[in-house]
All heavy atoms as an XYZ file, in Angstrom:
853
protein
N     -35.998     -1.914     12.248
C     -37.081     -2.799     11.813
C     -37.627     -3.567     13.014
O     -36.869     -4.011     13.862
C     -36.538     -3.771     10.760
C     -37.563     -4.707     10.199
S     -36.785     -5.754      8.949
C     -37.616     -7.269      9.308
N     -38.926     -3.721     13.056
C     -39.553     -4.467     14.148
C     -39.075     -5.913     14.111
O     -38.717     -6.441     13.065
C     -41.068     -4.413     14.013
N     -39.062     -6.527     15.274
C     -38.628     -7.918     15.363
C     -39.728     -8.811     14.788
O     -40.767     -8.989     15.415
C     -38.342     -8.256     16.834
C     -37.528     -9.529     16.971
O     -36.873     -9.911     15.988
O     -37.559    -10.126     18.056
N     -39.504     -9.321     13.593
C     -40.508    -10.158     12.935
C     -40.355    -11.579     13.454
O     -39.257    -12.118     13.508
C     -40.323    -10.123     11.396
C     -41.339    -11.008     10.722
C     -40.421     -8.699     10.888
N     -41.463    -12.171     13.829
C     -41.443    -13.492     14.443
C     -42.120    -14.529     13.557
O     -42.980    -14.217     12.741
C     -42.199    -13.454     15.782
C     -41.549    -12.592     16.828
C     -40.619    -13.412     17.687
C     -40.047    -12.620     18.824
N     -38.653    -12.318     18.700
N     -41.715    -15.769     13.779
C     -42.412    -16.907     13.189
C     -43.758    -16.995     13.893
O     -43.849    -16.836     15.110
C     -41.592    -18.204     13.391
C     -42.375    -19.417     12.940
C     -40.260    -18.112     12.657
N     -44.815    -17.225     13.126
C     -46.165    -17.276     13.682
C     -46.489    -18.703     14.110
O     -46.452    -19.622     13.303
C     -47.200    -16.800     12.637
C     -46.864    -15.375     12.189
C     -48.617    -16.894     13.195
C     -47.569    -14.963     10.915
N     -46.783    -18.874     15.396
C     -47.161    -20.179     15.933
C     -48.644    -20.392     15.621
O     -49.480    -19.609     16.053
C     -46.919    -20.188     17.442
C     -47.279    -21.481     18.120
C     -46.114    -22.474     18.170
O     -44.981    -22.071     18.458
O     -46.389    -23.657     17.922
N     -48.953    -21.410     14.831
C     -50.354    -21.666     14.491
C     -50.798    -23.015     15.043
O     -49.978    -23.799     15.524
C     -50.600    -21.596     12.960
C     -49.884    -22.728     12.233
C     -50.195    -20.241     12.406
C     -50.380    -22.962     10.818
N     -52.114    -23.262     14.961
C     -52.668    -24.534     15.437
C     -53.733    -25.020     14.448
O     -53.976    -24.377     13.422
C     -53.234    -24.372     16.852
C     -54.270    -23.279     16.927
O     -55.117    -23.132     16.042
N     -54.217    -22.488     17.978
N     -54.336    -26.159     14.763
C     -55.361    -26.728     13.880
C     -56.476    -25.729     13.590
O     -56.977    -25.659     12.473
C     -55.974    -27.986     14.507
C     -55.052    -29.200     14.443
O     -54.127    -29.206     13.600
O     -55.262    -30.143     15.223
N     -56.862    -24.937     14.621
C     -57.999    -24.029     14.486
C     -57.732    -22.874     13.525
O     -58.617    -22.462     12.781
C     -58.409    -23.466     15.854
C     -59.130    -24.464     16.751
C     -58.200    -25.532     17.304
O     -57.096    -25.201     17.785
O     -58.570    -26.728     17.231
N     -56.522    -22.299     13.557
C     -56.279    -21.140     12.703
C     -55.492    -21.458     11.426
O     -55.147    -20.572     10.667
C     -55.634    -19.978     13.482
C     -54.333    -20.341     14.151
O     -53.739    -21.384     13.817
O     -53.886    -19.576     15.019
N     -55.245    -22.740     11.166
C     -54.492    -23.146      9.972
C     -55.105    -22.603      8.683
O     -54.417    -22.022      7.849
C     -54.400    -24.684      9.899
C     -53.915    -25.182      8.569
C     -52.570    -25.112      8.233
C     -54.810    -25.719      7.649
C     -52.120    -25.571      6.986
C     -54.371    -26.174      6.410
C     -53.019    -26.098      6.084
N     -56.411    -22.775      8.531
C     -57.050    -22.339      7.288
C     -56.892    -20.838      7.075
O     -56.512    -20.383      5.996
C     -58.531    -22.733      7.276
C     -59.181    -22.416      5.948
C     -60.554    -23.038      5.775
O     -60.883    -24.009      6.480
O     -61.289    -22.535      4.917
N     -57.149    -20.057      8.133
C     -57.043    -18.603      8.030
C     -55.602    -18.155      7.793
O     -55.328    -17.337      6.921
C     -57.604    -17.954      9.306
C     -57.493    -16.444      9.324
C     -58.200    -15.827     10.533
N     -58.086    -16.588     11.764
C     -57.071    -16.473     12.622
N     -56.080    -15.652     12.383
N     -57.051    -17.187     13.729
N     -54.668    -18.690      8.569
C     -53.274    -18.236      8.508
C     -52.522    -18.749      7.277
O     -51.639    -18.070      6.771
C     -52.511    -18.665      9.776
C     -52.970    -17.985     11.036
C     -52.569    -16.515     11.106
O     -51.784    -16.050     10.276
O     -53.065    -15.822     12.015
N     -52.864    -19.954      6.822
C     -52.090    -20.579      5.733
C     -52.871    -20.602      4.423
O     -52.441    -20.030      3.426
C     -51.645    -22.009      6.129
C     -50.914    -22.690      4.977
C     -50.757    -21.968      7.368
N     -54.021    -21.258      4.425
C     -54.754    -21.457      3.170
C     -55.337    -20.165      2.616
O     -55.443    -20.002      1.404
C     -55.855    -22.501      3.348
C     -55.366    -23.904      3.753
C     -56.546    -24.861      3.849
C     -54.307    -24.430      2.799
N     -55.726    -19.231      3.493
C     -56.336    -17.980      3.028
C     -55.329    -16.838      2.907
O     -55.712    -15.722      2.561
C     -57.478    -17.578      3.966
C     -58.629    -18.567      3.942
C     -59.708    -18.253      4.969
O     -59.636    -17.270      5.698
N     -60.715    -19.105      5.032
N     -54.062    -17.112      3.144
C     -53.032    -16.060      3.071
C     -52.810    -15.641      1.625
O     -52.879    -16.464      0.710
C     -51.728    -16.568      3.674
N     -52.545    -14.363      1.437
C     -52.256    -13.842      0.098
C     -50.821    -14.131     -0.313
O     -50.532    -14.335     -1.485
C     -52.485    -12.326      0.053
C     -53.952    -11.974      0.261
O     -54.818    -12.742     -0.191
O     -54.210    -10.932      0.885
N     -49.920    -14.141      0.665
C     -48.510    -14.330      0.359
C     -48.113    -15.811      0.410
O     -48.896    -16.659      0.815
C     -47.649    -13.530      1.338
C     -47.753    -13.961      2.799
C     -48.845    -13.234      3.575
O     -50.046    -13.515      3.332
O     -48.506    -12.407      4.432
N     -46.894    -16.089     -0.003
C     -46.316    -17.419      0.130
C     -46.217    -17.736      1.619
O     -45.829    -16.872      2.412
C     -44.917    -17.436     -0.510
C     -44.118    -18.734     -0.402
C     -44.779    -19.836     -1.233
C     -42.693    -18.518     -0.881
N     -46.597    -18.958      2.009
C     -46.530    -19.372      3.413
C     -45.589    -20.562      3.536
O     -45.705    -21.538      2.794
C     -47.916    -19.763      3.967
C     -47.806    -20.203      5.431
C     -48.903    -18.616      3.835
N     -44.649    -20.459      4.475
C     -43.736    -21.546      4.810
C     -44.206    -22.088      6.152
O     -44.276    -21.344      7.130
C     -42.282    -21.039      4.903
C     -41.347    -22.173      5.292
C     -41.855    -20.400      3.583
N     -44.572    -23.371      6.188
C     -45.102    -23.976      7.414
C     -44.173    -25.072      7.904
O     -43.972    -26.077      7.227
C     -46.512    -24.532      7.171
C     -47.170    -25.253      8.342
C     -47.224    -24.389      9.593
C     -48.566    -25.720      7.961
N     -43.616    -24.856      9.084
C     -42.659    -25.766      9.717
C     -43.401    -26.633     10.737
O     -43.937    -26.119     11.705
C     -41.568    -24.919     10.391
C     -40.570    -25.727     11.199
O     -40.428    -26.932     10.952
O     -39.920    -25.125     12.084
N     -43.432    -27.950     10.496
C     -44.000    -28.904     11.456
C     -42.872    -29.336     12.384
O     -41.840    -29.814     11.927
C     -44.587    -30.114     10.742
C     -45.835    -29.814      9.971
C     -45.769    -29.351      8.665
C     -47.082    -29.991     10.545
C     -46.920    -29.070      7.946
C     -48.250    -29.709      9.835
C     -48.159    -29.258      8.539
N     -43.081    -29.207     13.705
C     -42.013    -29.443     14.668
C     -42.566    -30.003     15.974
O     -43.786    -30.092     16.159
C     -41.269    -28.131     14.947
C     -42.105    -27.172     15.752
C     -43.186    -26.466     15.321
C     -41.969    -26.874     17.129
N     -43.716    -25.729     16.350
C     -42.987    -25.959     17.468
C     -41.069    -27.280     18.108
C     -43.130    -25.457     18.758
C     -41.219    -26.773     19.394
C     -42.248    -25.875     19.703
N     -41.656    -30.357     16.900
C     -42.003    -30.745     18.274
C     -40.827    -30.382     19.179
O     -39.684    -30.330     18.729
C     -42.291    -32.238     18.355
N     -41.134    -30.155     20.465
C     -40.114    -29.764     21.455
C     -38.957    -30.764     21.522
O     -37.805    -30.380     21.655
C     -40.744    -29.664     22.857
C     -41.689    -28.520     23.065
C     -40.979    -27.182     23.200
O     -39.773    -27.148     23.510
O     -41.642    -26.163     22.976
N     -39.267    -32.059     21.475
C     -38.279    -33.110     21.697
C     -37.415    -33.405     20.461
O     -36.489    -34.208     20.521
C     -38.990    -34.400     22.118
C     -40.144    -34.747     21.224
C     -41.468    -34.453     21.441
C     -40.099    -35.405     19.948
N     -42.234    -34.883     20.386
C     -41.422    -35.486     19.455
C     -39.073    -35.956     19.181
C     -41.738    -36.071     18.240
C     -39.396    -36.545     17.965
C     -40.714    -36.595     17.507
N     -37.715    -32.749     19.335
C     -37.057    -33.051     18.055
C     -35.805    -32.198     17.872
O     -35.902    -30.986     17.677
C     -38.067    -32.810     16.930
S     -37.376    -32.752     15.282
N     -34.622    -32.831     17.945
C     -33.349    -32.128     17.796
C     -33.222    -31.379     16.476
O     -32.900    -30.187     16.466
N     -33.450    -32.055     15.338
C     -33.371    -31.346     14.053
C     -34.359    -30.172     13.963
O     -34.059    -29.169     13.329
C     -33.690    -32.428     13.024
C     -33.306    -33.714     13.688
C     -33.607    -33.502     15.149
N     -35.511    -30.303     14.616
C     -36.489    -29.201     14.630
C     -35.904    -27.990     15.341
O     -36.102    -26.853     14.913
C     -37.777    -29.615     15.339
S     -38.641    -30.981     14.562
N     -35.178    -28.242     16.425
C     -34.556    -27.147     17.168
C     -33.459    -26.485     16.337
O     -33.200    -25.292     16.488
C     -34.025    -27.638     18.517
C     -35.153    -27.960     19.499
C     -34.670    -28.037     20.934
N     -33.643    -29.039     21.148
C     -33.883    -30.320     21.433
N     -35.115    -30.758     21.531
N     -32.887    -31.147     21.635
N     -32.835    -27.243     15.445
C     -31.818    -26.677     14.552
C     -32.463    -25.807     13.467
O     -31.889    -24.815     13.038
C     -31.001    -27.799     13.909
N     -33.672    -26.173     13.036
C     -34.377    -25.433     11.988
C     -34.988    -24.140     12.532
O     -35.078    -23.145     11.810
C     -35.468    -26.338     11.339
C     -36.416    -25.529     10.479
C     -34.811    -27.446     10.518
N     -35.362    -24.118     13.807
C     -36.061    -22.960     14.397
C     -35.334    -21.629     14.182
O     -35.952    -20.668     13.717
C     -36.343    -23.202     15.877
N     -34.024    -21.516     14.489
C     -33.363    -20.219     14.262
C     -33.274    -19.846     12.779
O     -33.268    -18.665     12.435
C     -31.971    -20.400     14.879
C     -31.801    -21.859     15.107
C     -33.156    -22.474     15.153
N     -33.236    -20.840     11.906
C     -33.238    -20.582     10.460
C     -34.568    -19.945     10.072
O     -34.612    -18.953      9.332
C     -32.998    -21.884      9.666
C     -31.592    -22.421      9.945
C     -33.224    -21.659      8.166
C     -31.324    -23.807      9.395
N     -35.662    -20.492     10.587
C     -36.992    -19.940     10.295
C     -37.114    -18.517     10.837
O     -37.703    -17.650     10.187
C     -38.092    -20.841     10.871
C     -38.217    -22.170     10.165
S     -38.681    -21.962      8.431
C     -38.097    -23.498      7.739
N     -36.534    -18.268     12.026
C     -36.546    -16.913     12.592
C     -35.854    -15.933     11.648
O     -36.349    -14.832     11.398
C     -35.854    -16.888     13.967
C     -36.656    -17.610     15.044
O     -37.888    -17.768     14.871
O     -36.059    -18.020     16.045
N     -34.705    -16.325     11.123
C     -33.954    -15.454     10.203
C     -34.730    -15.236      8.905
O     -34.768    -14.129      8.372
C     -32.582    -16.057      9.908
C     -31.602    -15.935     11.059
C     -30.205    -16.351     10.627
C     -29.190    -16.171     11.728
N     -29.200    -17.248     12.713
N     -35.347    -16.297      8.387
C     -36.128    -16.175      7.152
C     -37.315    -15.237      7.360
O     -37.653    -14.452      6.475
C     -36.598    -17.548      6.672
C     -35.506    -18.494      6.181
C     -36.085    -19.875      5.900
C     -34.791    -17.961      4.947
N     -37.954    -15.325      8.535
C     -39.098    -14.455      8.843
C     -38.670    -12.991      8.784
O     -39.414    -12.144      8.275
C     -39.676    -14.794     10.218
N     -37.476    -12.692      9.273
C     -36.976    -11.313      9.230
C     -36.604    -10.903      7.809
O     -36.960     -9.827      7.354
C     -35.765    -11.169     10.155
C     -36.159    -11.142     11.617
C     -34.971    -10.925     12.544
O     -33.918    -10.463     12.081
O     -35.119    -11.239     13.732
N     -35.881    -11.785      7.108
C     -35.417    -11.459      5.748
C     -36.566    -11.254      4.760
O     -36.477    -10.423      3.874
C     -34.504    -12.569      5.211
C     -33.099    -12.468      5.727
C     -32.199    -13.543      5.159
O     -32.291    -13.856      3.952
O     -31.385    -14.079      5.935
N     -37.619    -12.059      4.916
C     -38.733    -12.005      3.961
C     -39.962    -11.298      4.540
O     -41.073    -11.489      4.056
C     -39.100    -13.423      3.503
C     -38.060    -14.055      2.613
C     -37.096    -14.905      3.127
C     -38.044    -13.805      1.244
C     -36.141    -15.494      2.305
C     -37.099    -14.392      0.407
C     -36.151    -15.228      0.950
O     -35.209    -15.813      0.126
N     -39.756    -10.489      5.576
C     -40.867     -9.780      6.236
C     -41.691     -9.009      5.211
O     -41.151     -8.319      4.358
C     -40.321     -8.830      7.293
N     -43.007     -9.177      5.281
C     -43.907     -8.483      4.369
C     -44.076     -9.176      3.027
O     -44.941     -8.809      2.244
N     -43.240    -10.193      2.756
C     -43.316    -10.909      1.475
C     -43.723    -12.366      1.651
O     -44.427    -12.926      0.828
C     -41.963    -10.855      0.765
C     -41.518     -9.459      0.384
C     -40.270     -9.552     -0.491
C     -39.402     -8.332     -0.364
N     -38.286     -8.480      0.574
N     -43.222    -12.976      2.724
C     -43.471    -14.398      2.987
C     -43.887    -14.538      4.443
O     -43.321    -13.894      5.321
C     -42.191    -15.251      2.731
C     -42.421    -16.712      3.057
C     -41.720    -15.098      1.293
N     -44.893    -15.385      4.688
C     -45.336    -15.649      6.061
C     -44.701    -16.968      6.501
O     -44.845    -17.982      5.830
C     -46.853    -15.761      6.093
C     -47.411    -15.926      7.502
C     -48.887    -16.277      7.492
C     -49.755    -15.067      7.320
N     -51.187    -15.391      7.571
N     -43.970    -16.923      7.608
C     -43.323    -18.119      8.153
C     -44.118    -18.557      9.383
O     -44.289    -17.780     10.327
C     -41.857    -17.855      8.552
C     -41.081    -17.143      7.442
C     -41.176    -19.148      8.994
C     -40.625    -17.972      6.296
N     -44.614    -19.797      9.353
C     -45.419    -20.324     10.453
C     -44.824    -21.637     10.950
O     -44.106    -22.309     10.230
C     -46.845    -20.599      9.984
S     -47.727    -19.167      9.358
N     -45.172    -21.980     12.198
C     -44.798    -23.296     12.705
C     -45.980    -23.899     13.442
O     -46.807    -23.185     14.008
C     -43.548    -23.232     13.568
C     -43.672    -22.474     14.860
C     -42.312    -22.463     15.547
C     -42.395    -21.934     16.957
N     -41.128    -22.077     17.669
N     -46.056    -25.235     13.385
C     -47.158    -25.954     14.000
C     -46.585    -27.127     14.784
O     -45.854    -27.951     14.226
C     -48.122    -26.441     12.917
C     -49.414    -27.054     13.422
C     -50.582    -26.583     12.573
C     -49.355    -28.565     13.405
N     -46.888    -27.174     16.072
C     -46.398    -28.239     16.945
C     -47.246    -29.496     16.729
O     -48.454    -29.484     16.973
C     -46.468    -27.768     18.400
C     -45.833    -28.751     19.360
O     -45.996    -29.963     19.244
N     -45.104    -28.217     20.321
N     -46.604    -30.585     16.274
C     -47.345    -31.815     15.951
C     -47.845    -32.535     17.194
O     -48.777    -33.337     17.114
C     -46.501    -32.786     15.089
C     -46.169    -32.165     13.746
C     -45.237    -33.230     15.807
N     -47.246    -32.269     18.357
C     -47.712    -32.903     19.591
C     -49.015    -32.278     20.093
O     -49.815    -32.941     20.741
C     -46.651    -32.808     20.694
C     -45.475    -33.735     20.424
O     -45.633    -34.696     19.650
O     -44.393    -33.486     20.990
N     -49.211    -30.977     19.797
C     -50.385    -30.261     20.275
C     -51.521    -30.216     19.257
O     -52.631    -29.804     19.582
C     -50.011    -28.821     20.656
C     -48.964    -28.778     21.765
O     -48.855    -29.757     22.526
O     -48.256    -27.765     21.859
N     -51.231    -30.588     18.019
C     -52.206    -30.502     16.929
C     -52.148    -31.778     16.102
O     -51.081    -32.152     15.629
C     -51.880    -29.300     16.028
C     -51.899    -27.994     16.786
O     -52.941    -27.398     16.990
N     -50.728    -27.546     17.233
N     -53.303    -32.428     15.928
C     -53.320    -33.691     15.180
C     -53.958    -33.559     13.807
O     -53.594    -34.277     12.880
C     -54.072    -34.761     15.982
C     -53.383    -35.126     17.276
C     -54.176    -36.113     18.104
O     -55.246    -36.573     17.636
O     -53.734    -36.423     19.212
N     -54.905    -32.648     13.653
C     -55.687    -32.565     12.425
C     -54.845    -32.213     11.206
O     -54.837    -32.942     10.214
C     -56.839    -31.548     12.578
O     -57.590    -31.888     13.741
C     -57.750    -31.573     11.374
N     -54.144    -31.097     11.271
C     -53.370    -30.629     10.111
C     -52.241    -31.602      9.752
O     -52.106    -31.964      8.580
C     -52.858    -29.186     10.317
C     -51.941    -28.769      9.184
C     -54.043    -28.226     10.421
N     -51.438    -32.064     10.736
C     -50.391    -33.026     10.361
C     -50.946    -34.291      9.695
O     -50.380    -34.765      8.708
C     -49.718    -33.351     11.693
C     -49.946    -32.141     12.531
C     -51.315    -31.637     12.128
N     -52.078    -34.799     10.185
C     -52.631    -36.003      9.558
C     -53.220    -35.683      8.187
O     -53.139    -36.493      7.263
C     -53.662    -36.683     10.462
O     -54.788    -35.873     10.638
N     -53.773    -34.482      8.032
C     -54.329    -34.040      6.751
C     -53.256    -34.046      5.660
O     -53.533    -34.355      4.500
C     -54.891    -32.620      6.941
C     -55.674    -32.050      5.797
C     -56.172    -30.643      6.148
O     -56.393    -30.296      7.307
N     -56.346    -29.818      5.135
N     -52.015    -33.707      6.034
C     -50.923    -33.644      5.062
C     -49.968    -34.827      5.161
O     -48.900    -34.818      4.550
C     -50.172    -32.313      5.203
C     -51.001    -31.152      4.743
C     -51.720    -30.395      5.647
C     -51.106    -30.843      3.391
C     -52.528    -29.344      5.221
C     -51.913    -29.804      2.955
C     -52.616    -29.056      3.869
N     -50.347    -35.847      5.934
C     -49.544    -37.068      6.022
C     -48.158    -36.849      6.597
O     -47.201    -37.472      6.150
N     -48.049    -35.969      7.592
C     -46.749    -35.693      8.202
C     -46.345    -36.886      9.074
O     -46.981    -37.172     10.082
C     -46.790    -34.395      9.054
C     -47.282    -33.202      8.227
C     -45.415    -34.126      9.676
C     -46.474    -32.860      7.016
N     -45.298    -37.591      8.647
C     -44.831    -38.775      9.373
C     -43.487    -38.525     10.067
O     -43.155    -39.211     11.022
C     -44.667    -39.959      8.406
C     -45.942    -40.297      7.642
S     -47.306    -40.725      8.717
C     -47.028    -42.460      8.913
N     -42.715    -37.600      9.542
C     -41.396    -37.288     10.091
C     -41.297    -35.781     10.268
O     -41.861    -35.024      9.481
C     -40.299    -37.722      9.124
O     -40.390    -39.092      8.845
N     -40.560    -35.379     11.308
C     -40.324    -33.957     11.501
C     -38.828    -33.733     11.658
O     -38.124    -34.653     12.092
C     -41.113    -33.391     12.707
C     -40.844    -34.217     13.963
C     -42.578    -33.288     12.394
C     -41.437    -33.636     15.223
N     -38.314    -32.571     11.279
C     -39.083    -31.475     10.716
C     -39.533    -31.751      9.286
O     -38.821    -32.374      8.519
C     -38.094    -30.296     10.740
C     -36.748    -30.948     10.634
C     -36.881    -32.257     11.364
N     -40.750    -31.299      8.985
C     -41.241    -31.246      7.609
C     -41.675    -29.807      7.379
O     -42.347    -29.224      8.226
C     -42.432    -32.200      7.386
O     -41.979    -33.551      7.489
C     -43.055    -31.997      6.010
N     -41.262    -29.240      6.254
C     -41.609    -27.870      5.923
C     -42.408    -27.879      4.622
O     -41.958    -28.427      3.617
C     -40.347    -26.979      5.790
C     -40.731    -25.562      5.402
C     -39.556    -26.978      7.097
N     -43.624    -27.306      4.693
C     -44.495    -27.218      3.519
C     -44.562    -25.774      3.049
O     -44.548    -24.848      3.857
C     -45.908    -27.710      3.861
C     -46.046    -29.127      4.420
C     -47.525    -29.469      4.618
C     -45.381    -30.155      3.536
N     -44.652    -25.611      1.736
C     -44.708    -24.284      1.118
C     -46.040    -24.145      0.397
O     -46.340    -24.947     -0.496
C     -43.548    -24.125      0.117
C     -42.192    -24.239      0.760
C     -41.650    -25.474      1.062
C     -41.468    -23.099      1.066
C     -40.393    -25.583      1.654
C     -40.210    -23.194      1.661
C     -39.675    -24.439      1.955
N     -46.843    -23.146      0.810
C     -48.185    -22.932      0.265
C     -48.270    -21.578     -0.425
O     -47.681    -20.607      0.036
C     -49.230    -22.905      1.392
C     -49.437    -24.211      2.089
C     -48.649    -24.570      3.166
C     -50.455    -25.079      1.688
C     -48.855    -25.767      3.836
C     -50.665    -26.270      2.355
C     -49.866    -26.618      3.427
N     -49.058    -21.520     -1.488
C     -49.384    -20.234     -2.102
C     -50.797    -20.338     -2.649
O     -51.131    -21.295     -3.331
C     -48.398    -19.882     -3.214
C     -48.501    -18.422     -3.635
C     -47.281    -18.007     -4.423
C     -47.240    -16.509     -4.577
N     -46.089    -16.096     -5.371
N     -51.623    -19.338     -2.316
C     -53.004    -19.344     -2.783
C     -53.786    -20.556     -2.320
O     -54.680    -21.022     -3.014
N     -53.436    -21.079     -1.157
C     -54.141    -22.234     -0.609
C     -53.663    -23.568     -1.155
O     -54.154    -24.618     -0.755
N     -52.697    -23.540     -2.073
C     -52.188    -24.779     -2.674
C     -50.838    -25.154     -2.086
O     -49.964    -24.296     -1.938
C     -52.032    -24.628     -4.192
C     -53.357    -24.394     -4.895
O     -54.369    -24.986     -4.463
O     -53.380    -23.618     -5.863
N     -50.659    -26.447     -1.811
C     -49.369    -26.964     -1.378
C     -48.484    -27.094     -2.610
O     -48.831    -27.805     -3.555
C     -49.545    -28.320     -0.698
C     -48.264    -29.069     -0.335
C     -47.393    -28.262      0.607
C     -48.604    -30.426      0.261
N     -47.352    -26.379     -2.625
C     -46.471    -26.377     -3.792
C     -45.251    -27.266     -3.612
O     -44.836    -27.951     -4.538
C     -46.006    -24.942     -4.098
C     -47.111    -23.922     -4.361
C     -46.513    -22.557     -4.605
C     -47.965    -24.346     -5.541
N     -44.654    -27.218     -2.423
C     -43.427    -27.979     -2.168
C     -43.482    -28.532     -0.753
O     -43.993    -27.886      0.159
C     -42.168    -27.074     -2.317
C     -40.895    -27.823     -1.952
C     -42.058    -26.514     -3.723
N     -42.932    -29.742     -0.584
C     -42.832    -30.368      0.732
C     -41.399    -30.850      0.918
O     -40.868    -31.549      0.051
C     -43.803    -31.552      0.798
O     -43.647    -32.243      2.007
N     -40.769    -30.465      2.027
C     -39.399    -30.892      2.315
C     -39.362    -31.566      3.679
O     -39.693    -30.963      4.688
C     -38.443    -29.690      2.337
C     -38.118    -29.167      0.961
C     -37.219    -30.123      0.218
C     -37.086    -29.744     -1.227
N     -36.639    -30.821     -2.073
N     -38.950    -32.847      3.695
C     -38.831    -33.600      4.938
C     -37.372    -33.567      5.367
O     -36.480    -33.789      4.544
C     -39.309    -35.051      4.743
C     -39.147    -35.843      6.036
C     -40.750    -35.080      4.277
N     -37.146    -33.286      6.653
C     -35.783    -33.215      7.169
C     -35.291    -31.781      7.172
O     -35.846    -30.918      6.515
N     -34.240    -31.556      7.939
C     -33.686    -30.212      8.091
C     -32.834    -29.848      6.884
O     -32.042    -30.655      6.412
C     -32.851    -30.139      9.370
N     -33.020    -28.646      6.379
C     -32.175    -28.098      5.321
C     -31.351    -26.965      5.908
O     -31.692    -26.418      6.954
C     -33.022    -27.521      4.180
C     -33.970    -28.439      3.421
C     -34.689    -27.641      2.335
C     -33.256    -29.614      2.823
N     -30.307    -26.579      5.208
C     -29.580    -25.370      5.586
C     -30.407    -24.172      5.128
O     -31.300    -24.287      4.299
C     -28.193    -25.363      4.942
C     -27.300    -26.477      5.478
C     -25.811    -26.266      5.202
N     -25.497    -25.500      4.010
C     -25.194    -26.052      2.818
N     -25.180    -27.353      2.666
N     -24.891    -25.276      1.792
N     -30.067    -23.006      5.664
C     -30.827    -21.792      5.349
C     -30.898    -21.543      3.846
O     -31.952    -21.216      3.312
C     -30.200    -20.592      6.062
C     -30.957    -19.305      5.845
C     -30.312    -18.173      6.618
C     -30.867    -16.859      6.165
N     -29.898    -15.790      6.249
N     -29.779    -21.710      3.143
C     -29.789    -21.447      1.699
C     -30.700    -22.418      0.951
O     -31.236    -22.079     -0.100
C     -28.374    -21.410      1.109
C     -27.564    -22.671      1.373
O     -28.058    -23.566      2.087
O     -26.426    -22.759      0.873
N     -30.894    -23.606      1.495
C     -31.821    -24.563      0.883
C     -33.256    -24.052      0.924
O     -33.988    -24.125     -0.065
N     -33.663    -23.522      2.083
C     -35.003    -22.957      2.208
C     -35.144    -21.692      1.357
O     -36.161    -21.484      0.710
C     -35.336    -22.643      3.675
C     -35.465    -23.870      4.538
C     -34.578    -24.124      5.568
C     -36.482    -24.803      4.313
C     -34.692    -25.263      6.360
C     -36.596    -25.945      5.097
C     -35.704    -26.168      6.123
O     -35.826    -27.288      6.893
N     -34.097    -20.861      1.353
C     -34.128    -19.619      0.566
C     -34.313    -19.919     -0.920
O     -35.063    -19.234     -1.606
C     -32.840    -18.815      0.767
C     -32.802    -18.033      2.062
C     -31.562    -17.175      2.161
C     -31.575    -16.099      1.120
N     -31.571    -14.736      1.607
N     -33.621    -20.939     -1.397
C     -33.712    -21.325     -2.805
C     -35.161    -21.686     -3.178
O     -35.662    -21.263     -4.206
C     -32.782    -22.533     -3.033
C     -32.390    -22.769     -4.458
C     -31.333    -23.862     -4.538
O     -30.183    -23.642     -4.110
O     -31.691    -24.954     -5.042
N     -35.816    -22.446     -2.305
C     -37.208    -22.831     -2.560
C     -38.107    -21.596     -2.520
O     -38.925    -21.388     -3.429
C     -37.683    -23.875     -1.516
C     -36.867    -25.168     -1.672
C     -39.176    -24.161     -1.699
C     -37.017    -26.136     -0.504
N     -37.951    -20.776     -1.486
C     -38.776    -19.559     -1.367
C     -38.606    -18.677     -2.594
O     -39.589    -18.247     -3.202
C     -38.405    -18.779     -0.078
C     -38.863    -19.563      1.164
C     -39.036    -17.391     -0.089
C     -38.302    -19.028      2.473
N     -37.356    -18.431     -2.983
C     -37.103    -17.554     -4.137
C     -37.703    -18.122     -5.422
O     -38.202    -17.387     -6.257
C     -35.595    -17.306     -4.300
C     -35.025    -16.468     -3.164
O     -35.794    -15.801     -2.441
O     -33.789    -16.496     -2.982
N     -37.662    -19.435     -5.579
C     -38.212    -20.058     -6.790
C     -39.732    -19.976     -6.846
O     -40.331    -20.023     -7.923
C     -37.765    -21.521     -6.897
O     -38.486    -22.336     -5.992
N     -40.386    -19.848     -5.675
C     -41.847    -19.808     -5.617
C     -42.419    -18.395     -5.611
O     -43.617    -18.209     -5.785
C     -42.344    -20.559     -4.368
C     -42.023    -22.047     -4.312
C     -42.438    -22.626     -2.963
C     -42.681    -22.795     -5.455
N     -41.567    -17.394     -5.399
C     -42.049    -16.021     -5.306
C     -42.278    -15.403     -6.683
O     -41.712    -15.761     -7.648
C     -41.075    -15.160     -4.517
C     -41.193    -15.456     -3.030
S     -40.058    -14.486     -2.034
C     -40.700    -12.853     -2.251
């Protein structure tokens, strides 16, 4: 299987990559300096591989992008938002274990 990666998005491509996506989208808000964000990153990598072709896993750096984080009131990171059909369905602030994210994804699919 090809190495499926988390898609790095920005303010400019947010609408196309997230809101216009056909599949469930998991969006991880993060920053380089954030320890818990670094703990979540390998979990997102694994989820991207496990749910390849079914769920789109994206991440957005809050230091490089201001529009989308302010649009969704992101005050703490990591924050992970779950979108389907352009609608925000679930928001989780703070790092979860992999099974925590899987449970949410499975419930929304």
